[in-house]
C-alpha positions as CSV (number, residue, x, y, z in Angstrom):
1,M,75.4,-3.8,-73.2
2,R,71.9,-2.6,-74.4
3,P,71.4,-2.7,-78.1
4,I,70.0,0.6,-79.3
5,V,68.4,2.1,-82.3
6,K,68.5,5.7,-83.6
7,D,66.9,7.2,-86.7
8,D,69.0,8.0,-89.7
9,G,69.3,11.6,-88.8
10,A,68.0,12.8,-92.2
11,G,67.8,16.5,-92.4
12,R,69.4,17.0,-89.0
13,V,72.4,19.4,-89.1
14,Y,74.4,20.5,-86.0
15,E,76.7,23.5,-85.7
16,E,78.4,21.9,-82.7
17,Y,78.3,18.2,-81.7
18,Q,77.0,19.1,-78.3
19,D,73.8,20.3,-79.9
20,A,72.9,16.6,-80.6
21,L,72.6,15.9,-76.9
22,D,68.8,16.5,-76.6
23,D,68.1,14.4,-79.7
24,L,70.2,11.6,-78.4
25,A,68.5,11.8,-75.0
26,D,65.1,11.7,-76.6
27,Q,65.9,8.7,-78.7
28,I,68.1,6.4,-76.5
29,G,67.7,7.9,-73.0
30,L,70.3,9.4,-70.7
31,F,72.2,6.2,-70.2
32,C,75.8,5.4,-71.1
33,S,75.8,3.5,-74.4
34,Y,78.6,1.3,-73.1
35,C,78.4,0.6,-69.3
36,E,74.6,1.5,-69.1
37,M,75.0,3.7,-66.1
38,P,72.4,6.5,-65.9
39,I,73.9,9.8,-66.8
40,K,72.4,12.2,-64.3
41,N,75.1,14.9,-64.6
42,A,77.1,16.1,-67.5
43,P,76.1,13.6,-70.2
44,E,78.6,13.6,-73.1
45,V,78.1,13.2,-76.8
46,E,80.4,10.3,-77.6
47,H,82.1,10.0,-80.9
48,V,82.3,6.3,-82.0
49,Q,85.2,7.2,-84.2
50,P,87.2,9.9,-82.4
51,K,86.7,13.4,-83.8
52,S,90.5,14.1,-83.3
53,L,91.2,11.3,-85.8
54,E,88.1,11.6,-88.0
55,P,87.3,15.3,-88.1
56,D,84.9,14.9,-91.0
57,L,82.7,12.8,-88.6
58,A,82.7,15.3,-85.7
59,L,79.2,16.5,-86.5
60,E,77.8,13.3,-88.1
61,W,74.8,11.9,-86.3
62,S,75.7,8.3,-87.3
63,N,78.9,8.7,-85.3
64,F,77.2,9.8,-82.1
65,L,76.4,7.8,-79.0
66,L,76.1,8.9,-75.3
67,G,78.8,8.3,-72.9
68,C,79.5,8.6,-69.2
69,K,82.8,10.3,-68.2
70,S,84.4,7.0,-67.3
71,C,83.7,5.3,-70.6
72,N,84.3,8.4,-72.7
73,S,87.6,9.2,-71.1
74,T,88.7,5.6,-71.1
75,K,87.9,5.2,-74.8
76,G,89.6,8.5,-75.5
77,N,91.2,8.9,-78.9
78,T,91.7,5.2,-79.6
79,P,91.3,4.5,-83.3
80,V,88.2,2.5,-84.1
81,N,87.8,0.0,-87.0
82,L,84.1,-0.6,-87.3
83,K,84.7,-3.8,-89.2
84,V,86.3,-5.6,-86.3
85,I,84.4,-4.3,-83.3
86,A,80.8,-4.5,-82.2
87,F,78.8,-1.4,-81.1
88,P,75.4,-1.2,-79.5
89,D,73.8,0.6,-82.5
90,T,74.9,-2.0,-85.0
91,D,74.9,-5.4,-83.2
92,N,73.0,-7.1,-80.5
93,T,75.6,-6.3,-77.8
94,F,73.4,-7.7,-75.1
95,R,73.5,-11.1,-76.6
96,G,77.3,-10.8,-76.8
97,L,77.9,-10.4,-73.0
98,S,77.1,-12.2,-69.8
99,Y,76.6,-10.5,-66.5
100,N,76.8,-11.5,-62.9
101,R,77.0,-9.5,-59.7
102,D,80.8,-8.9,-60.0
103,R,81.8,-9.2,-63.6
104,I,81.1,-8.7,-67.3
105,E,82.4,-11.3,-69.7
106,V,82.1,-12.1,-73.3
107,S,79.3,-14.7,-73.7
108,N,80.6,-18.3,-74.2
109,S,77.7,-18.9,-76.6
110,L,79.3,-16.9,-79.3
111,G,81.4,-18.1,-82.2
112,E,85.1,-17.2,-82.4
113,D,84.6,-14.2,-84.7
114,Q,81.7,-12.9,-82.7
115,A,83.6,-13.2,-79.5
116,A,86.4,-11.2,-81.0
117,L,84.0,-8.4,-81.9
118,M,82.7,-8.3,-78.4
119,G,86.1,-8.6,-76.7
120,R,87.3,-5.5,-78.5
121,I,84.4,-3.3,-77.3
122,V,84.9,-4.6,-73.7
123,R,88.6,-3.7,-73.9
124,L,88.0,-0.4,-75.7
125,V,86.1,1.0,-72.7
126,K,87.5,-1.4,-70.1
127,L,84.2,-2.8,-68.9
128,H,86.0,-5.7,-67.4
129,R,87.8,-3.5,-64.8
130,H,87.4,-4.9,-61.3
131,P,89.4,-4.4,-58.0
132,H,90.1,-8.1,-57.8
133,E,91.7,-8.5,-61.2
134,L,95.3,-9.8,-61.1
135,Q,96.8,-7.3,-63.4
136,P,96.9,-3.6,-62.2
137,R,95.9,-2.4,-65.6
138,D,92.7,-4.3,-65.3
139,R,91.7,-2.7,-62.0
140,P,89.6,0.5,-61.9
141,T,91.1,3.9,-61.2
142,R,90.0,5.7,-58.1
143,R,87.5,7.7,-60.1
144,D,86.1,4.7,-62.0
145,R,83.2,3.5,-60.0
146,R,81.3,1.6,-62.7
147,Y,81.9,-1.8,-61.1
148,K,80.5,-0.4,-57.8
149,F,77.4,1.0,-59.3
150,R,76.8,-2.1,-61.3
151,G,77.0,-4.2,-58.2
152,E,74.5,-2.0,-56.4
153,A,72.1,-2.3,-59.4
154,W,72.5,-6.1,-59.2
155,I,71.6,-6.2,-55.5
156,L,68.5,-4.0,-56.0
157,A,67.4,-6.1,-59.0
158,E,67.6,-9.2,-56.9
159,E,65.6,-7.6,-54.1
160,M,62.9,-6.4,-56.5
161,K,62.7,-9.8,-58.1
162,Q,62.0,-11.4,-54.7
163,T,59.4,-8.7,-54.1
164,Y,57.8,-9.4,-57.4
165,V,57.8,-13.2,-56.8
166,D,56.4,-12.8,-53.3
167,S,53.6,-10.6,-54.6
168,G,52.4,-13.4,-56.9
169,H,53.7,-11.6,-60.0
170,D,51.5,-8.6,-59.3
171,S,51.4,-6.5,-62.5
172,T,51.3,-3.2,-60.6
173,I,54.5,-4.0,-58.8
174,G,56.0,-5.3,-62.0
175,K,55.3,-2.1,-63.8
176,L,56.8,-0.1,-60.9
177,I,60.0,-2.1,-61.4
178,T,60.2,-1.8,-65.2
179,D,59.0,1.7,-65.6
180,K,60.4,3.5,-62.6
181,L,63.0,1.7,-60.5
182,A,65.0,0.1,-63.3
183,L,65.0,3.4,-65.3
184,E,66.2,5.3,-62.2
185,K,69.0,2.8,-61.4
186,G,70.0,2.1,-65.0
187,F,72.0,-1.0,-66.1
188,F,69.5,-2.5,-68.4
189,S,71.5,-5.7,-68.9
190,I,71.5,-6.4,-65.2
191,W,67.7,-6.2,-64.9
192,M,67.4,-8.4,-67.9
193,T,69.8,-11.0,-66.5
194,V,68.3,-11.1,-63.0
195,F,64.7,-11.4,-64.3
196,S,65.7,-13.8,-67.1
197,D,63.0,-16.3,-66.1
198,H,60.2,-13.8,-66.2
199,P,59.4,-13.0,-69.9
200,E,56.7,-10.5,-69.0
201,M,59.3,-8.4,-67.1
202,L,61.9,-8.7,-69.8
203,N,59.4,-7.3,-72.3
204,G,58.7,-4.5,-69.8
205,F,62.3,-3.5,-69.6
206,I,62.8,-3.7,-73.3
207,K,59.8,-1.3,-73.8
208,S,60.6,1.1,-70.9
209,F,64.2,1.9,-71.7
210,P,64.1,4.4,-74.6
211,G,65.6,3.4,-77.9
212,T,66.1,-0.3,-77.1
213,A,66.4,-2.2,-80.3
214,Q,63.3,-4.4,-79.9
215,N,64.2,-6.5,-83.0
216,C,67.1,-7.9,-80.9
217,F,64.7,-9.8,-78.7
218,D,62.0,-12.5,-79.4
219,A,58.4,-12.5,-78.1
220,E,59.6,-14.0,-74.8
221,G,62.3,-11.3,-74.3
222,A,65.2,-13.6,-75.1
223,A,68.1,-12.2,-77.1
224,R,68.3,-13.1,-80.8
225,P,70.7,-12.0,-83.6
226,R,70.2,-8.5,-84.7
227,P,68.8,-8.3,-88.3
228,G,71.6,-7.1,-90.5
229,G,74.1,-7.3,-87.6
230,R,76.9,-9.7,-86.9
231,I,75.8,-10.7,-83.4
């Protein structure tokens, strides 16, 4: 889950929460703040704390993220206690998860308290859903294709990594991958995981995805604790 950064919203007032869409897109890009899928149609302003439960926050910039329909509808009106759950604009949520072709899991490098923070955000939007899960409640609905698109992104990232290696780490090809292909396909964390042994590419992804919190990564592109965050 890509860690993101927004400005403080000072002086910005919205008559309707949907009016914040362009500002969010400019600052963090049209990607779901949770599953990282590119939102090409019908992006939704996502309320961290549901507006139905916290109406005073319905127009509050600090309460806005971007969501795809699957994550937004799955999260729904579930109450959110910010003290016990990690979010991509407050913690290094990339550091808190591990990715492979099939699954998303809480990183085993975290302490118990940190793992609990990440486990709650995974369950909140059900990022762990997969057709092969034992429990029916952990399998995706017919309309939830996040796992499928994530797998497609993984396959493409692996193919592009091989192309990059075969080219002798050609910088032009690398820039095409970081600045075009990855942005079109989305799923920042997958590209970062597949290219984990190529620091120059990691830095390219960090810079190309709008609003990525660069202070969550060191000079080699490796994840580090977010300053002021819990992970």
